C-alpha positions in Angstrom: 0.0 0.0 0.0 1.1 3.6 -0.6 0.5 5.9 2.4 2.0 9.3 2.5 1.7 12.6 4.3 3.4 15.9 3.8 5.4 17.7 6.5 3.8 21.1 6.3 6.0 22.8 8.9 8.5 22.0 11.7 8.6 23.6 15.2 11.1 23.6 18.0 11.2 25.2 21.5 13.2 25.9 24.6 12.1 25.6 28.2 10.7 28.9 29.5 8.6 30.1 32.4 5.1 30.3 31.0 2.9 30.2 34.0 3.2 31.6 37.5 3.9 29.0 40.2 4.5 26.3 37.6 7.7 24.7 36.4 9.2 25.7 33.0 7.8 24.2 29.8 8.9 24.0 26.2 5.3 23.5 24.8 5.4 26.8 23.0 7.2 26.1 19.8 8.6 28.3 17.1 8.5 27.7 13.3 11.9 26.8 11.9 12.9 26.6 8.2 15.5 24.7 6.2 17.0 21.2 6.8 16.8 20.1 10.4 19.2 17.6 12.0 17.5 14.7 13.7 19.2 12.2 16.0 17.8 9.5 18.3 16.5 12.1 20.7 14.7 14.1 18.1 15.5 17.5 16.5 18.8 18.9 17.6 17.2 22.4 17.8 14.4 21.3 20.2 14.5 20.9 24.0 12.3 19.7 26.8 12.0 21.1 30.3 11.3 17.8 32.1 13.0 14.8 30.5 11.3 12.4 32.9 8.0 12.8 31.1 9.0 14.5 27.8 11.5 13.7 25.1 14.0 10.8 24.9 14.2 8.1 22.2 10.6 6.9 22.6 9.2 10.4 22.4 11.8 11.8 19.9 9.4 13.6 17.6 5.8 14.6 18.1 3.6 14.9 15.0 0.1 16.3 14.8 -2.2 16.0 11.8 -3.3 19.4 10.6 -6.6 17.9 9.6 -7.7 17.9 13.2 -7.5 21.7 13.7 -10.8 22.4 12.0 -12.5 20.1 14.5 -11.1 22.0 17.4 -12.1 25.3 15.9 -15.6 24.0 15.6 -15.8 22.6 19.1 -14.1 25.5 20.9 -14.8 28.5 18.6 -13.5 31.0 21.2 -9.9 29.6 20.8 -9.6 30.1 17.0 -6.3 31.8 17.4 -4.4 28.8 18.7 -6.1 26.0 16.7 -3.7 26.0 13.8 -0.5 24.1 12.9 2.0 24.4 15.7 -0.7 25.2 18.2 -0.3 22.1 20.3 3.4 22.1 20.8 4.1 19.5 18.1 7.4 19.2 16.2 5.8 18.3 12.9 2.5 19.5 11.4 1.4 17.1 8.7 -1.2 16.6 6.0 -2.2 13.3 4.5 -3.2 10.9 7.2 -4.4 10.8 10.8 -4.4 8.2 13.6 -7.3 6.4 11.9 -5.2 5.3 8.9 -2.1 4.3 10.8 -1.0 1.4 12.9 1.3 1.2 15.9 4.8 0.4 14.8 4.4 1.9 11.3 7.8 2.8 9.8 8.2 5.9 7.6 11.0 7.4 5.5 11.2 11.2 5.2 14.1 13.2 4.0 17.1 11.1 5.1 15.6 9.8 8.3 13.5 6.8 9.1 11.1 6.8 12.0 8.6 4.5 13.7 5.3 5.1 15.6 6.1 4.3 19.2 3.1 5.6 21.2 0.5 8.3 21.1 0.6 11.6 23.0 -0.6 11.4 26.6 -2.1 14.9 27.2 -1.6 16.6 30.5 -2.6 19.9 32.2 0.1 21.8 30.4 -2.0 21.5 27.2 -4.9 23.1 29.1 -2.7 26.0 30.2 -1.1 26.4 26.8 -4.5 26.6 25.0 -6.3 28.5 27.8 -8.9 25.7 27.6 -9.4 23.6 30.8 -11.2 20.9 28.8 -8.5 20.5 26.1 -6.5 17.6 27.5 -9.5 15.5 28.5 -11.1 16.1 25.1 -7.8 15.2 23.4 -7.8 11.7 24.8 -11.6 11.2 24.6 -11.5 11.8 20.8 -8.2 10.1 20.1 -7.1 13.2 18.3 -3.8 13.2 20.2 -1.1 12.9 17.5 1.7 10.5 18.1 5.4 10.1 18.8 8.1 8.7 16.5 11.2 6.9 17.6 14.1 7.5 15.3 15.5 4.4 13.5 17.9 6.3 11.2 19.3 9.7 11.9 19.6 12.4 9.3 17.9 15.6 8.1 14.3 16.6 7.4 12.6 19.8 6.3 9.2 21.2 5.6 7.9 19.9 2.3 9.4 16.4 2.7 7.0 13.5 2.6 6.5 10.8 5.2 6.2 7.5 3.2 5.1 4.3 4.8 7.9 1.7 4.2 7.0 -1.1 6.7 3.9 -2.1 8.7 4.9 -4.7 11.3 1.7 -4.5 13.3 -1.3 -4.3 10.9 -3.7 -5.7 13.6 -3.1 -2.7 15.9 -4.8 0.4 14.4 -3.4 3.5 16.1 -6.7 5.2 16.8 -8.1 2.0 18.4 -4.9 1.6 20.6 -5.4 5.2 21.8 -9.0 4.6 22.7 -8.0 1.5 24.6 -5.2 3.3 26.5 -7.6 6.0 27.7 -10.8 4.0 28.2 -11.6 3.2 31.8 -12.3 -0.4 30.8 -10.5 -2.4 28.1 -10.7 -6.1 27.1 -8.1 -7.8 29.4 -6.9 -10.0 26.5 -6.3 -6.9 24.3 -4.5 -5.2 27.2 -2.3 -8.2 27.8 -1.4 -8.5 24.1 -0.4 -4.8 24.0 1.6 -5.0 27.2 3.8 -7.6 25.4 4.1 -5.8 22.0 7.8 -4.8 21.4 6.9 -2.0 19.0 5.0 -0.2 21.8 7.0 2.1 24.0 7.7 0.7 27.5 5.5 3.1 29.5 2.5 2.2 27.5 3.4 -1.5 27.8 3.3 -1.1 31.6 0.1 0.8 31.5 -1.6 -1.9 29.5 -0.2 -4.5 31.8 -2.1 -2.8 34.7 -5.2 -2.5 32.6 -5.2 -6.2 32.0 -6.5 -6.5 35.5 -10.3 -5.9 35.4 -10.2 -4.5 38.9 -7.6 -1.8 38.1 -8.8 1.8 38.1 -6.5 4.5 36.8 -6.6 7.9 38.4 -5.9 10.5 35.7 -6.9 13.6 37.6 -3.4 14.8 38.5 -2.2 14.4 34.9 -5.2 16.1 33.3 -5.8 18.8 35.9 -2.4 19.4 37.5 
């Protein structure tokens, strides 16, 4: 199958003090142009404030489909100014496919790099603060319009205008949107959760989360992550 998406724009950021009484964050990104160097940790020109929850090889690059922004403008019309490419702190804004057309573990070539879908974004309270919308993070995960992370399999360069082309699909049975819904649903089929907990293409934190969800009695408390 031929599956492609265009990289519309690339964004990077530095940790900064954005909110009073809160730690620094690098969620506010700036548009960059020209070829960008990518290593195993992502874009060389990008930084994260808290590496315990952001960045690293399993969250090297965050990509967000530009197709979703019209939905957000419709649902939250008072936030029109931020619902545009780059508005959610992503590294790549893309056009061509969304979570619904992809599978966990999909491998893409773009520019001179090769990347693999490792996990989806797990939204937190910082997204609420950044957008000025206290319902943003919860709505993100409820709709599975989260975007996703790439791990970098081959380092190199990428720039706006390059195409992400699917070159390998090792997990065709694991649709990305369905995996996202399973991760954030209060209840998930234990057999499904157990299978995902053992899937090597899935990032380790998500494997551990699904291992817990395989227990029907497990109840996840997301209030701290979503509300801060």
